[in-house]
C-alpha positions in Angstrom: -5.0 30.6 -3.1 -2.9 29.1 -0.2 0.1 31.9 0.9 2.6 30.2 1.8 3.8 29.9 5.1 0.6 31.5 6.4 -1.4 28.5 5.9 -2.0 26.5 8.8 -1.0 23.2 7.7 -2.5 19.6 9.5 -0.3 16.3 9.4 -1.1 13.2 10.4 1.1 9.9 9.9 4.5 8.4 11.2 6.1 11.3 13.9 9.2 10.5 11.7 7.7 11.8 8.6 6.4 15.0 9.8 9.0 17.6 9.2 9.9 16.0 5.6 6.5 16.3 4.8 5.6 19.4 5.7 8.5 20.7 4.2 7.2 19.3 0.7 4.1 20.9 1.3 5.3 24.1 1.6 8.1 23.5 -1.4 5.0 22.8 -3.4 2.8 25.7 -2.3 4.9 28.2 -5.4 3.6 25.8 -8.4 0.2 25.6 -6.9 -1.3 28.7 -9.3 -0.1 26.8 -12.4 -2.4 23.7 -11.3 -5.4 25.9 -10.3 -4.8 27.3 -13.9 -5.0 23.8 -15.9 -7.9 23.2 -13.7 -9.8 26.8 -14.8 -8.8 25.6 -18.4 -10.5 22.2 -18.4 -13.4 23.2 -15.9 -16.5 23.5 -19.1 -15.2 20.2 -19.8 -15.2 18.7 -16.1 -18.6 17.3 -14.4 -20.2 19.7 -12.9 -21.7 17.4 -9.7 -18.0 16.3 -8.6 -14.7 18.0 -7.5 -11.8 17.6 -9.2 -7.8 17.7 -8.4 -4.7 18.5 -10.0 -2.5 15.3 -9.2 0.8 14.6 -9.7 1.5 10.9 -8.8 4.9 9.7 -7.8 5.8 6.3 -8.1 9.0 3.6 -8.5 8.4 1.7 -12.1 9.5 -1.4 -10.2 6.7 -0.9 -7.2 9.2 -1.3 -4.3 8.0 2.1 -2.6 4.9 3.2 -1.8 3.0 6.1 -4.5 3.9 9.9 -3.3 1.2 12.2 -4.4 0.5 15.9 -4.4 -3.5 17.1 -5.0 -4.7 20.7 -5.7 -8.5 21.1 -5.5 -10.3 24.5 -7.7 -9.5 26.8 -4.6 -6.1 25.9 -4.6 -6.2 24.0 -1.1 -3.2 21.5 -1.5 -1.9 18.1 0.5 0.6 15.8 0.0 0.4 12.1 1.2 1.7 8.6 1.0 -0.4 5.3 0.2 0.1 2.0 -0.8 -2.1 2.0 -3.6 -2.4 5.4 -6.7 -5.3 7.6 -6.4 -5.6 6.4 -10.2 -6.2 2.8 -9.0 -9.5 4.1 -7.3 -10.3 7.4 -9.1 -11.2 8.5 -12.9 -8.2 10.0 -14.3 -9.4 12.9 -16.8 -7.0 14.7 -18.4 -3.0 14.5 -18.7 -1.6 17.6 -17.4 2.0 19.4 -18.1 3.1 20.3 -14.5 7.1 20.0 -15.4 8.3 22.0 -12.3 6.2 20.4 -9.5 6.7 16.8 -11.1 10.5 17.2 -10.8 10.2 18.9 -6.9 8.2 15.5 -6.5 10.2 12.8 -8.2 13.2 14.8 -5.9 11.8 14.3 -3.1 10.8 10.9 -3.7 14.3 9.7 -4.2 15.3 11.3 -1.0 13.2 9.5 1.2 12.2 6.3 -0.4 15.5 5.0 -1.6 15.0 1.5 -2.5 13.4 3.0 -6.0 15.2 2.2 -8.8 13.2 4.4 -11.3 11.0 7.0 -10.4 8.3 8.3 -12.7 5.4 10.7 -12.3 2.1 11.1 -13.5 0.3 14.7 -14.1 -3.4 14.5 -14.4 -6.9 15.6 -13.3 -8.5 13.5 -11.1 -12.2 13.1 -10.1 -13.3 12.9 -6.5 -13.7 11.2 -4.6 -10.3 9.5 -4.0 -10.7 6.4 -2.1 -7.4 6.3 -0.9 -5.8 5.7 2.6 -2.7 7.5 3.2 -0.7 6.5 5.7 0.7 9.6 5.9 -0.2 13.3 4.7 0.2 16.9 5.1 -1.9 20.2 4.0 -4.0 22.8 4.0 -6.1 22.2 7.5 -9.4 23.4 6.4 -9.7 21.2 3.9 -8.1 18.2 5.3 -10.4 18.7 8.7 -13.6 18.5 6.0 -12.6 15.7 4.3 -12.0 14.0 7.8 -15.6 14.9 9.1 -17.3 13.9 5.8 -15.6 10.5 6.7 -16.9 10.4 10.2 -20.2 10.9 8.8 -20.1 8.1 5.8 -18.3 5.5 7.9 -15.1 5.6 5.5 -11.7 6.2 7.1 -9.6 7.0 4.0 -7.5 9.9 5.7 -7.6 8.6 9.4 -5.8 5.9 9.1 -3.0 7.9 9.0 -3.1 9.4 12.3 -2.8 5.3 14.2 0.6 5.0 12.0 3.4 4.8 14.2 7.1 5.2 13.4 7.6 1.3 14.2 5.0 0.4 11.9 6.1 2.6 9.3 9.5 1.4 9.3 8.8 -2.4 8.7 6.0 -1.0 6.1 9.0 0.7 3.9 11.6 -2.3 4.6 9.3 -5.0 3.7 7.0 -3.3 0.8 5.7 -5.1 -1.9 9.0 -7.8 -1.6 9.7 -11.6 -1.2 10.9 -11.9 2.6 13.3 -14.4 3.7 11.5 -15.6 6.5 12.3 -18.5 8.5 12.8 -21.8 6.1 11.4 -19.9 3.4 9.8 -16.5 2.1 6.7 -14.2 1.9 5.9 -11.8 -0.1 5.1 -8.7 1.8 2.4 -6.6 -0.1 0.8 -3.6 1.7 -2.6 -2.3 -0.5 -4.7 0.6 0.7 -5.5 -0.5 4.6 -4.5 -4.0 4.4 -1.3 -5.9 3.9 -1.5 -9.5 2.1 1.3 -12.3 2.9 1.7 -14.4 0.1 3.7 -17.7 1.2 6.3 -19.1 -1.1 6.9 -23.1 -1.7 8.5 -24.6 1.7 11.4 -26.9 1.2 9.6 -30.6 0.9 12.3 -33.4 0.9 11.6 -35.6 -2.2 9.3 -35.0 -5.1 5.6 -33.4 -4.6 3.6 -31.7 -7.1 2.9 -28.1 -6.6 -0.9 -28.8 -6.3 -0.6 -31.3 -3.6 1.2 -28.6 -1.5 -1.3 -25.8 -2.5 -4.1 -28.2 -1.6 -2.3 -28.7 2.3 -1.7 -25.3 2.2 -5.6 -24.2 1.7 -6.3 -27.1 4.4 -3.8 -25.4 6.9 -5.2 -21.8 6.3 -8.6 -22.6 7.0 -7.3 -24.4 10.4 -5.3 -21.3 11.0 -8.3 -18.9 10.6 -10.5 -20.5 12.9 -7.9 -19.8 15.5 -6.8 -16.2 14.4 -9.5 -13.6 13.6 -7.2 -11.1 13.1 -6.2 -13.1 10.0 -8.5 -13.5 6.3 -8.1 -15.5 3.5 -7.0 -13.7 0.3 -6.0 -14.3 -3.1 -3.3 -13.5 -5.2 -3.9 -10.6 -7.4 -2.7 -9.7 -10.7 -1.3 -6.3 -9.1 0.9 -8.6 -6.7 2.9 -9.2 -9.7 4.9 -12.5 -8.0 8.0 -13.5 -9.7 7.8 -17.1 -8.3 4.8 -19.3 -7.1 3.0 -18.8 -3.8 0.7 -21.6 -2.2 -1.1 -19.3 -0.1 -2.4 -16.0 0.6 -3.3 -14.2 4.1 -4.5 -10.7 4.6 -5.0 -8.9 7.7 -5.4 -5.2 8.4 -1.9 -3.2 8.0 -2.9 -1.5 11.8 -1.7 -3.8 14.4 0.6 -6.3 11.4 3.7 -5.2 13.7 3.0 -8.4 15.8 2.7 -10.5 12.7 5.7 -8.6 10.5 8.0 -8.7 12.8 8.1 -12.6 13.5 7.4 -13.8 10.2 10.2 -16.1 11.1 8.1 -17.6 13.3 5.0 -17.9 10.9 6.5 -19.3 7.8 8.5 -22.5 10.3 4.9 -22.9 11.6 3.4 -23.2 8.3 6.4 -25.3 6.8 6.1 -27.6 9.5 2.6 -28.4 9.3 2.8 -29.0 5.4 5.7 -31.3 6.0 4.5 -33.5 8.6 1.5 -33.9 6.8 3.2 -35.0 3.2 5.3 -37.2 6.0 2.6 -39.0 7.8 1.3 -39.8 4.4 4.5 -41.4 3.1 4.6 -43.4 6.4 1.4 -44.7 6.4 1.6 -45.9 3.0 4.9 -47.3 3.7 3.8 -49.4 6.7 0.0 -50.3 5.2 0.2 -50.6 1.7 -1.5 -53.2 0.0 -0.2 -56.1 -1.8 -0.4 -55.2 -5.4 
């Protein structure tokens, strides 16, 4: 069982969050025994070939901010982590738990670090390993986390390794644009971080005259294929149900979260480049028809 302040904690993530996540981690320690007791009460019902965590996951119901999780294993080893995706999206949530004090502590912290959140909730639950969640920041029991990182190195995964490369500048952009429509040049781009990637959904360009959305969408697909042939860091993607778009999008691009500052800092330029290509394509067809239409 972890003993407050006697356990060396390991932090990975943007330097600006180090002190805050360390504070949260140590504030969680008094409630760990309750979580372990809850796990042991269910132990006979749990599959023995896999490990399990008692978890509390805090989130914004409007999905305006990342997920904040605290995880406790059977040995009482604990860590807290920030991620784009909920652990419940990739791991089995087996049983709900009663963890009122830990939930209250976590929700209060969540409101402080993610002020954009409007309606904060939390889910206490037993989760079955493996987690398969990419964390952008985490802090916890050093021995446990180093063991997890070693396992990932051997398996080629990087769920706990992503955080070590998240800079303050990238984290600031990540929070500022997290899952929202961002005004970009002549239009808008929906920025959707998910796991270790970021999706960019392009809103309708401002086309003069009446043009069907289906036409713009087809031209956007052609534009995307030409762009991806030149930009190897970008990939084609699609609108996923969890994106919950409130307006039409004509195409979706995807790239790794790491290194995405180069795109996020220049969304205006990217959108205007796209918009100009679509506008010119439509105007070229209109001009050609006007000048060369046959008698009819």
